[in-house]
C-alpha positions as CSV (number, residue, x, y, z in Angstrom):
1,X,-18.4,4.5,14.1
2,X,-19.1,7.0,15.9
3,X,-19.1,10.8,15.3
4,X,-19.6,14.1,17.1
5,X,-21.0,16.5,14.7
6,X,-20.3,20.3,15.8
7,X,-22.2,23.2,13.1
8,X,-23.4,26.5,14.3
9,X,-26.3,26.0,12.1
10,X,-28.8,23.6,14.1
11,X,-30.6,22.4,11.1
12,X,-27.7,21.2,9.4
13,X,-26.3,20.0,12.4
14,X,-29.7,17.7,12.4
15,X,-29.5,17.0,8.7
16,X,-25.8,15.6,9.0
17,X,-27.2,13.5,12.0
18,X,-30.2,12.2,9.4
19,X,-28.0,11.7,7.0
20,X,-25.4,10.0,8.8
21,X,-27.3,7.8,10.8
22,X,-28.8,6.6,7.4
23,X,-25.6,4.2,7.3
24,X,-26.2,1.3,9.9
25,X,-22.9,1.8,10.7
26,X,-22.6,5.1,11.9
27,X,-23.6,6.4,15.2
28,X,-24.0,10.1,16.1
29,X,-22.7,9.9,19.7
30,X,-23.8,14.3,20.1
31,X,-24.7,17.2,17.9
32,X,-22.6,20.7,19.1
33,X,-23.5,24.1,17.7
34,X,-20.0,26.1,18.5
35,X,-16.1,25.9,19.0
36,X,-16.6,25.5,22.8
37,X,-19.5,22.9,22.3
38,X,-16.5,20.8,20.0
39,X,-13.5,20.6,22.4
40,X,-16.7,19.5,25.3
41,X,-18.1,16.8,23.4
42,X,-15.0,15.8,22.0
43,X,-13.4,15.3,25.7
44,X,-16.9,13.8,26.8
45,X,-17.4,11.2,24.1
46,X,-14.4,10.0,22.3
47,X,-15.7,9.3,18.9
48,X,-14.3,7.9,16.6
49,X,-14.3,11.1,14.3
50,X,-15.0,14.8,15.3
51,X,-17.4,16.4,12.0
52,X,-17.0,20.0,12.2
53,X,-17.6,23.5,10.7
54,X,-14.7,26.0,10.3
55,X,-16.5,29.3,11.0
56,X,-18.7,29.2,14.3
57,X,-19.3,32.1,16.9
58,X,-16.9,32.1,19.8
59,X,-14.0,29.9,18.8
60,X,-13.6,28.8,15.3
61,X,-13.7,25.1,14.8
62,X,-10.0,25.4,13.3
63,X,-9.1,27.0,17.1
64,X,-11.4,24.2,18.2
65,X,-9.4,21.9,16.4
66,X,-5.5,23.0,17.8
67,X,-6.9,22.2,21.0
68,X,-8.4,18.7,20.4
69,X,-5.0,18.0,18.8
70,X,-3.2,19.5,21.6
71,X,-4.6,17.3,24.0
72,X,-5.0,14.0,21.7
73,X,-3.0,13.9,18.5
74,X,-4.5,10.8,18.0
75,X,-7.9,12.8,17.5
76,X,-9.4,12.0,13.6
77,X,-11.4,15.7,12.8
78,X,-12.8,16.0,9.6
79,X,-13.8,19.9,8.3
80,X,-17.3,20.3,6.5
81,X,-17.5,23.6,5.8
82,X,-19.1,25.9,2.7
83,X,-15.6,27.9,2.5
84,X,-12.7,27.4,0.1
85,X,-10.6,30.2,1.6
86,X,-6.6,29.4,0.8
87,X,-6.3,30.2,4.3
88,X,-8.5,28.0,6.0
89,X,-7.4,25.0,4.2
90,X,-3.7,25.5,4.9
91,X,-4.6,26.1,8.4
92,X,-6.3,22.5,8.4
93,X,-3.4,20.9,7.0
94,X,-0.7,21.8,9.2
95,X,-3.2,21.4,12.2
96,X,-3.4,17.8,11.5
97,X,-7.0,17.5,10.6
98,X,-7.5,14.8,8.7
99,X,-10.0,15.7,6.0
100,X,-11.6,19.1,4.6
101,X,-15.0,18.7,2.2
102,X,-17.4,21.1,1.1
103,X,-20.8,21.0,2.4
104,X,-22.1,20.9,-0.9
105,X,-20.5,17.2,-1.2
106,X,-23.2,15.3,0.1
107,X,-23.2,12.2,-0.8
108,X,-19.5,12.4,-0.6
109,X,-19.9,12.5,3.5
110,X,-20.3,9.5,4.4
111,X,-17.7,7.7,1.9
112,X,-15.3,10.7,3.7
113,X,-16.1,9.2,7.2
114,X,-15.3,5.7,6.3
115,X,-11.8,6.6,4.8
116,X,-11.1,8.9,7.5
117,X,-11.6,6.0,10.3
118,X,-9.6,3.6,7.7
119,X,-6.3,6.2,8.3
120,X,-6.8,8.1,5.0
121,X,-6.9,11.7,4.9
122,X,-9.7,12.8,2.6
123,X,-10.3,16.5,0.8
124,X,-12.6,17.4,-1.6
125,X,-11.7,17.5,-5.2
126,X,-11.7,21.2,-5.6
127,X,-9.3,21.1,-2.4
128,X,-7.2,18.4,-3.6
129,X,-6.5,20.8,-6.3
130,X,-5.3,23.3,-4.6
131,X,-3.0,21.7,-2.2
132,X,-0.1,21.4,-4.4
133,X,-0.3,25.8,-5.2
134,X,-0.8,26.5,-1.6
135,X,1.8,24.8,-0.2
136,X,4.5,24.8,-3.1
137,X,7.9,26.6,-1.4
138,X,10.7,27.9,-3.5
139,X,13.1,25.5,-1.5
140,X,13.7,22.0,-2.8
141,X,13.8,19.5,-0.2
142,X,17.3,17.4,0.4
143,X,16.0,14.0,1.0
144,X,19.6,13.0,1.5
145,X,19.9,15.5,4.6
146,X,16.5,13.4,6.5
147,X,18.4,9.9,5.3
148,X,15.2,9.4,3.2
149,X,16.0,6.3,1.5
150,X,14.1,6.1,-2.4
151,X,12.0,3.6,-1.5
152,X,10.9,6.2,1.3
153,X,10.6,8.7,-0.9
154,X,8.2,6.5,-3.4
155,X,6.0,6.2,0.4
156,X,6.1,9.4,1.1
157,X,4.7,10.2,-2.6
158,X,1.9,7.6,-2.3
159,X,1.2,9.2,1.2
160,X,0.8,12.8,-0.4
161,X,-1.5,11.0,-3.2
162,X,-3.8,10.1,-0.3
163,X,-3.4,6.2,-1.0
164,X,-3.9,3.9,1.9
165,X,-1.1,1.7,3.3
166,X,-2.9,-1.5,1.6
167,X,-3.2,0.3,-1.7
168,X,0.5,1.8,-1.5
169,X,1.5,-2.1,-1.1
170,X,-0.3,-3.3,-3.8
171,X,1.2,-0.6,-6.5
172,X,4.7,-1.1,-4.7
173,X,4.1,-5.0,-4.2
174,X,5.2,-4.8,-0.8
175,X,3.5,-6.4,2.5
176,X,0.8,-3.6,4.1
177,X,3.1,-4.3,7.2
178,X,6.0,-3.4,5.6
179,X,4.5,-0.2,4.0
180,X,3.1,0.5,7.7
181,X,6.3,0.3,9.0
182,X,7.9,2.4,6.4
183,X,5.6,5.2,7.1
184,X,6.5,5.0,10.8
185,X,9.9,5.4,10.3
186,X,9.4,8.6,7.6
187,X,7.4,10.4,9.9
188,X,9.9,9.5,12.6
189,X,12.9,10.6,10.4
190,X,10.7,13.9,9.8
191,X,9.9,14.5,12.9
192,X,6.2,14.7,11.9
193,X,3.2,13.1,13.9
194,X,0.9,11.9,11.0
195,X,0.3,11.1,7.5
196,X,-1.7,14.4,7.0
197,X,1.2,16.4,8.2
198,X,3.5,14.2,6.0
199,X,1.4,14.8,3.1
200,X,1.6,18.7,3.7
201,X,5.7,18.3,4.2
202,X,6.0,16.8,0.7
203,X,3.9,19.3,-1.0
204,X,5.4,22.3,0.7
205,X,8.9,21.3,-0.7
206,X,7.8,20.0,-4.2
């Protein structure tokens, strides 16, 4: 797994590199110290995952992520920050970040990267608890309007809970390939880009 780390605190960036490279499966391709660095390094290195802070000098991590995702909608961006601000969390979800975890949870960084590489979205426990309230709206969703079947609705709920295709397949007694096909059809019906946006869509209409 090739990772680019971007954090405006150079000591933190170097410390993260040390932590990540203690795992033989991870290679830190480059270190950056600003949002501008993130955009440049992502394009140059094409990492599997971009691990990035949010508040930085110049353009923020959120702004950098928007630029990167505009150019490459498949980019896997995981935010690692000390800030639990509601506005940051909502923005990260809406632009399509694959996760948002807190720096205080050092032990959870490598598992989070592994999960993101595997196609899952990852949010720290404190953040996950806030998401349903942050994304809540008063307008209930009429799934029939989108021609969403009952089985598709079940799968949407499991995706929103953070389950992988394999875990959903085991829970609903389906093959992993069938679940993958269901997710692709659901994303097309709802005109969404990825699983993270699907989870946001679900919570916004709960």
